[in-house]
N, C-alpha and C positions, 0 to 999 in steps of 0.2 A: 314190183317197186321195192327198193331197199329202204328199210326204216333205220334211221340213225338217231341215237340219243346219247347223252352224257351219263357216265357212271363214275363213282369214286371208288378206286381200287386200292387194296392193300399192296404193300411192297416192302422189301427189306430196308429200303432207304427212305421210307415215308409214304404217306397216302398220296395218291396221284389222281388226276382228272383225266379220263380217257373217253374215247368214242366207241360205242358198241354198235354193230350193224346186224340187223336181222332181215331175212328174206320176207317177202310179202306174207301176210297172215294166212295160215293154212288151217284146215280143220276147225277146231274150236279155240284157236288162238285169239287172245284179246289184247289190244294195245291199251295200256293204262298210263295216264299222265300222273306221275307221283306228286301228291300234295304234302304228305307227311310220312315220316319214318321214325319208328321207335329206335332207340339206341340200346342194345342189349349187351349184357356181359359176354355173350358168345362172340360178339363182333370183335372184342378185344383179342380173342384167341386167334383171329384171322387177319388182324391188321398188318401183319408182315407177310402174309401169303399173297400170291399173285392171283387175285380174284376180286370181283366186285363185292362190296360190302353191303350189309343190311338185309334183314329178313322180316321186319315188322312194317310192311308197307300199307299205306292207304292212298287212294287216288280216285281219278275219274276216268271212266271208259271213254276212249276217243274213237276206237274202231274195233270191229269184230270180224273174225274169219267166217267162212261159209257155213260151218257146222255149229256155230255159236247161236243159241236160240233163247237163252235165259236172260242174257244181259243186253243192254242197248246203250248207245252213245249217251253220255251224261250221267249214267248210274255211278253211285259211289261204291267202291269195292275195296277190299283189303286182301292180303295174303300173308302167310306165315312161313314156317320152317320147311314144310313139305310142298313140292311142286308137282309130283307125279307119282304114279305107282303102276303096277302091271294090270290091275283090274280084274284078274282072273284066279289068283291064288287063294288058298284057304283064308289067309288073313284079310285080303281085300274083300272077299265075299261075305265075311262075317263082321265087317265094320272095323277092322283093325289094320287099315291100310298103312298106318304109321309103322307097322312092323313088317311090311312087305319086303322080301329080299331084294326086290328090284326098285325099291322106292328111290325117289330123287329128293335129296335133302340139301339144305344150305350147307355149303362148305365141301360138298362132295359131288355136286352136279350143277349145271347151269352157272358156271363160274364167271361167265361174261356179263351177268346182270344181277342186280340186287335192288334193295329199296333205297340205298343212298344213290339216287339217280334222278334224272328228269323224267324218264319213262321206263317201262318194262313191258315185256310180252310174256303172258302166262296162259296156260290152259284155263278155259272158262270153268272146268270141273274143279279147279283148285283155287278159285276166287270166291270170296264171301261178300255178299251184299251187306252193306252197313245199314242197320236200322235207322229210320228217319230221325229219331230223337237221340241219336248218339253222334257226337261231333267226331269228325275224322281224326282230329289231333288227339282225342281221347281213345279212339278205337285202335290207333296204331300200336301202342304198347300191349294191347290185349291180344294181338295177333300171335305173340309168342309168350310173353310173360303171363298174360291172363289165361291163355290156352293151357299153359303148363300147370298152373296151380288148380285150375278148374278140372283138368283131367285127373289130377291126383285125388281131388275130392270125389270125383265121379267113380273112378276105379276102386277106391277104398270103400265105397258104399256109405259115405257120410250121410247121416240123417239129421233132421232138426233136433233130435234128442241127444246128439253126440256132443261130447266135450272135445273140442278140436284144439290141439296145441300147435302153435306156429313158432318155429325157432328162427329168429332174424326178422328185422323190419327194414327191408330194402326193396329193390325193384320187384321181386317176387312176393316177399312177405307182406308188404303193405296192400297188395291186391288180394292175397289169400285171406287176410283179416276181413276185408270187406265182403268177399264172396261167402265165407263161412258165417259171418254175422247175419247177412241177408238171408241165408238159408235157415236161420233161426237157431243156430248152434251157440253154445257157450264157447267163447273164444279165449284161450289162455295163451298169452304171448310171453316168449322168453327172449330177452335181449341182454347184451353185455352190461349195460348200465341203465339208470333211470332216465337218461336224457330224452328218450323217445316215449316215455310212459304216457304223457298227456296226449300226444299225437295218436298213439295206439288206441287209447280210449275213444278219441273222436272218430277213428276209423271203424270202431265196433268191438274192440277188445273188452271183455268183462273181467279179466284178471291179468295181472302183469307180474313178472318175476325177473329181477336183475340177476344175472348168473356169473358175472366176473368174479373169479376167486373162489367160487363155490365148488365143493367136491360132492355135495349131495343136495338134491332138491326135496323140499317138503311141501306137499300139497294136501289140501283137505280131502280132495277126491281125485281119482286117477284120470288119465287121459285116454280117450277111446281112439282118436286118430291124431297122428303127429306128422306135420309137414316140416321138413328141414330145408330152409331156404338160404342158409348162410353160404358164403363163398367157399368154405371148406368144411370137412366133416367135423362134427362136434365130439364131445366125450360121450360115446354111446351109452356107457354104463350108467351115467347120470340120468339119462332119459328113459332107459329101459326100466329103471326102478319106479317110475311114476306112470307106467302104462297099465291100463286095465287088461285083464285077461281077454285074449282074443283081439287085442288092439292091432291097429295097422300103422306102420311107420313108412312114410313116403319120403325117401331121400331125394332131394332135387338139386343138391349142390353139385357143381361140375368139379370133379376131383379125380385126378389120374391115379391116386393111390388105391390100395386094396380096402375092401370093406371088412372090418374086423369087429364083430359084435359079441356081446356076452352070450355064450352058447346055451347054458342051462336055463337062464331066464326065458330065452326064446322057446325052448322045449316045454318047460313046465307050465308056462302061462299061455301057450298057444299064440304067440305073437306072429305077425306077418310083416316082413320087410318087402314092400311093393315097389318095384322099379317102374319107371314110366317116363314118357317124353311129352310132346305136345298132344293135343286132342285129335281124334279122328274128325273127319269133316262134319258129321252130324252133331257130334258132341260140341264141336267148335261153334256151329250155328246156334246151338242152345245157349252156349256161353255168351255170345253176343246179344241174344235176345234177353237173357237174364240181366246182363249188365245194363242194357238200355232201360229195361223195366224198373230196375231198382236204383238207377242213377249211379252206378258204380263207375268210377273213373280214376285214372292214375293221378297221383301227386307228381307234377312234372316240371322240368326245366326245359325251355325251348332254345333252339339254336337255328341259325339260317342254314338252308340246304345249299351250302357252298363248300369249297375246298377247306377254307379256314373254319367254317362252322363244323364240318365233320371232324377236323383235327381237334378243335376245342371241346367238342362233346365227348370224344373218346378219352381225351386227357382228363376231363372232369370226372369221368367214370373210373378211369384207372387210378386217379388220386383219391378215390373214395369220397368225393364231394358231391355226388349226384343225389338229389333229394326229389323223388326217388327213381324217376324214370326220365331219361332224356328223350326229346322229340325234335327231329329236324323238320323245319317248316320251309317249303318251297316259296319262292317269290311269286308275286301275282303275275 
């Protein structure tokens, strides 16, 4: 039996509504009715590409394939940036499937479906059950935004005794503040102006610095771990000077330019610049459990899951007016 559902696709002449068709469910395929989707900055990069948009989906299981045994009809699930991997390479076998050479990621595979849609069909192995005390509309932005900052904290080995610096208070930054704060860290926030100082404090920041126009930062104590969540690369020299010896810098900005950092400070203080993307599946599960337990949720703006709603959400994000994460909501 052919499964048909609506998707919202990018195109050079504007977002379009189209029908995607899938064959009957095979192996561990799961049919998910989409209830919510986060709107991520990465979606902006693909809005003129011929592909279904969205990769922060949450929804309800409607049907499962013959080899799906963990999920059942009615379960609430979500998915993120990665859809599949080979399962047998060194990276997959050591819990780093996000680095698998045969990985299937948003924007490069499964271009006929996404989370801006009525339904989607994904492997059970790459779906995440949503904790009971976490709302689906709050879980959606965690599927990529939350997963990305949590992975950076995890890979960097952040501990409760760490001083964690976060550059930028946006879709990623406002989640990073909450995660680091609930981990017990001192959270030092850097933003252009003081306009978000009060909000940063409410999210868990213990220290705040407005950086616009500054050439040098002066802190009482250095930073152990720095997450850069701005839309472009910052002045690296300014931040290298406030890093503790052996500190870790995690650049999360999507930027096509080259990474140029101060060389000698990197050497003589033993700093590490740590690349990374979204979490592996086990780390992702831990992120959802942590968020549910500590009541971490995005500051969000909601839009209807319609063609106009998709267009409006992307324009709001592109205009820099999103506070801080957009969520598309399907009709009842």
